[in-house]
N, C-alpha and C positions, 0 to 999 in steps of 0.2 A: 503494499499501501505506500502508494507517493501523497502524500500531504502536500499542497500549493499554501503554505503556511500563512504567509499574506494575505492571502485572500480569505482564510481560514479566522487570523485574530481581528481584519477588519469587520467581518461578518459579525464574531461576538463583540465585539465594541459598541456596535450598534444594535447591539443588539439586546444586550446587559446594563440595567440601568448602571450610569457614574458616581451611581450612590456608594459601589461597591468599592472602600476602600480599606487601605492599608493602618494600622495604625497612627501613620505619620500624617493621614490624608492623602495622599498617594493616591490614584483612581488605579484600581487593579478588577475593572471588566473583563478588558481584554483577555486577562490571564486565565482568570477564574472559565470565563466562559469557552478562551480556546483549551483547557482542559476538561471539562466536560464533553465537547466536543469530540477529543481524543476517546476519553473512556466509550462516545454513543460508538464511534464507529469501531475499535474493538472489541465491544461485546458484541455488538449485528455481525461484526464479517470477520471476526479471528484472525486477521493475519500472520505469519511468519514472520515477513521483516517488515516494517514501518520506519519509511524517512519523512522528516519533517523539514522540506527543500525548503531554499532561502534565497531572497533578491541579493547576491554580493555587490549587485551592481543594477540596478534597477531600470538604467537606461545607457545603456552600452557606448561608446562612443563608435566600435562597429557598426552597431545600428544607425546611429547619427547622421555619422560618413555619408550610409546612403543616402536616408533619407530624413533631412534634418528637423523635419518637421517632427519626427518622430517622439511622442511624452512631452512634444514641447508644452504645450499649453499644460503640464502640472509640474512644472519649475516656478519654484517660487521663489523669485530673487531676494526678497524683503529676509527669510527665514537665515538666521542668524550661520549655519553651517556654511553658508554660499552658496553662489549663485545657481547650481546644479542640486540643489537639496528637493525634494520629493516635498510637497505642499500636503501635513496628516495634521489630522488635528492633534491641539498641544497635547493633549491627555495623551494620545497612543503613544508616540513617540518616546515617548520615559517608560513605556511597558514593555517592549519589545525587548532591552537588553532581562528583563525580572525574565521574561519567555526565554528567552535564548539559558539564560543560567539554572531554569527548573528544569527545561527539557536535558540539557548536561547532568544537570545530580541524579536525574530519573534512570538516564543511559537510552533515550529513546536517541539514535542516530538525529543531526542536524547536520544539512549541508548547505554550504555555499560556497562558490567559487568565483573569484576576480575575474571582473569582466564580463561575466555572463549573470542571469534572471533566474529565478526558481526556473522557470518552462522548459528553461536550458538544461537544468539539471534534470528534471523530472523525466524530460526525452531522452537522454542517456543513459541514465537509469533502464527506462522502459524499454529503448532499443537493446539495450545489452539484456532483459531480463531472459531467464529459461522456462518461466513456467508465468502464470495470469497477474495478470497487473488490475488494481485497482486506481485511478488516480483520483482525488479528492480535491477539487476545485468549483470558486464560483466563475471563473473564466472559460469563456468558450471557445479563445484559444486552442485550450489545449484538444478541443475536438479534433484533430489533425490527427493525433497519436495514438485514436481506434480503429481496432485490428482484430476482427471477430475471431479471424485464423489463429493470431494470437494471442489471443486470450487477453486482453489489453481492452480496456473500458473504460468513461469517467462516469464519477461519481458525482453529481450537479446537483448543490444543497439548494433544496427548495425553500424549509423550511425550519433553521438551524440544522442537523445534521440527520436529525431523525426520520428527514422526509428527504431522501435524495432521488433527481433523476435518473435512471440508468441509460446512460449513454451509451448503445451499440453503434453498428452500421444500419441493423433493419431501423432504430430511429430517426440517425442521422439524413436518411435517405428517404425517410419520411416527413423530414421537416424540412430540409434544406435540397433534396433530391440530386443528393452528392455521397460517397462513403468516406474516411477519415482522409485518406490519401487527396482526395479531390478535395476538401474545406480550404487549405491553402489556398487555391484558387479562387474558390469561391471570396474568402475572405477580402485577400487581397484588392479582385476588382470593385468590391461592392466598398470597401473602406472601412475605414474605422475609426470615428471620430475622436471614441475617448483613449486613440493610441494616436493621434499623429497620421493616419493614414488617410490621406485623399483618395484614393479608388482608382478610378476612372469616370470623370464626371458622364453623369444618366447610366449607369450601368449600376442598376440596386441589386439588391439577391435575387429577386426574381427571372430578372433578363440576365445575370449573371449564370444563375440555374441553368435554364432552359439552352445559355451559349454554352456552357460544358456541357449539356446535354449532346447537342448539337456537334460539337466538333472536339469530345474526348478529354482535351484540359487545355491549359491556356497558350503551350505554344499551338496545338491546332486553331486555336481560335485566332492567334495570330498570323497564322499561317493563311487564313481563312481574309484576313484582310488584305493579305498580298493577292489572292486571286479573287479576278475579274467577276468569276463564274460562282463566288458563294452566294449566299445568300443575306448576306448581311444586307441591315438595311443602310441607306447614304448614312445616314445621323453614327452609325456604330463603327462601322467604318473610318470615318472622319474621326469620333472621340477617341478610338483605339488607335487608330495611326497617332494623335496627340500625343495619347500618351506613352508613347514606346520608352521612353526612359524611364518613367518609372516603371513601367512593367517590368524592365530590362534588370532593377533592382530588390525592388519589391517583394523577390520569393527569397532571398534571402533575408532578409528583415521580419518577414510575417512567418517563415517555415522556424521553429524550435530547433536548436542547434542539436545534433545527436550525436559531437566529440568531445564533449566538457572531460578536459583530465578533471576526473573523480578522487578523492583523495579513497586511502585504500582505512577504509570503516566498518566495524561490525554496525548491520543494520539487523537483525537478528532484534525482534519486541522483546522487552526485558520484562523476564518475569518478580524482580525484586531491583530497588534501588541502585544504585552505581555509589552511590557516595551518600548514603541515610545520615549522616550526618549533617551536610550541607543542604540538603534535602530539609529537613526539620528545621532548620538557621530562616531556610527560605521561607518554610511555609510561618513561620513565627512572626518574622519581618514584615512578611507582606499580606498577612490575614488570608489562605488559600484555603483552608477551613474546609469546608467540606466538599469542593470539586476535587482536590487533593485526594482528598482520602477517597472519592468514587475511583478515581482513576488509578491508585495504588491496588484497590479490591479487586478492579478489573483485569490488573494486571498478574497480580498473584492468579487468579482463577485461568 
């Protein structure tokens, strides 16, 4: 099981009241919410291995070089950390180091790699896996990894993590008209304002799906642009032709990396804490209470 950790603690942050605080008044709603999420996921799915995948770099330079608008709107220049800091609620960012400390004390594998997003870490682990993989994320970008033959599916939280949309190839075809491998082409053609991806003007999701159905993939669509006998409308042909520069680089930006240099860490789900003393100290300092106890009970089971 691969966790898109930031996606989950964001959901926890907005789903648990910020009145949940440590003795010193620090909000710990994201911490406790994430612990409850992990407990529920382990209880319901019993993975052998579990990795909390992290964003070591949420806006990698190599992606920005190709598409400068990539996540540009999320950059908050006024934040003290500098011009490339991501804008996060100011009561969330202090909770991230606490989350990292608690995961480490528990012995739950936590992996982030410099110059890569959590998506890339997830993509590399999924590509190397020899057995079934469940990816837990609220980010639809990871639909591209869905692969029925290899047992890779996405569990997309609908309400907490007790209600999950099981995303397999049949669901993708029903919803978008593509399978996992076709989702990258669909995503880059339609664009994604939340990631600063412009897409091809005038090519929305439904049109992109129809073009992919007619021409197979992005290369087939661009070949049709050069074929005067193809059935592209004049408007589609013009807009695709004018978007060649974007189309040439967008696949590299949208496709998750599969070659991240992963560290050598134990991915096995722990049955007991790696560092009980540190965990006790964290529990007392941050008032982790029942959430931590529930997770420990689930891990022991």
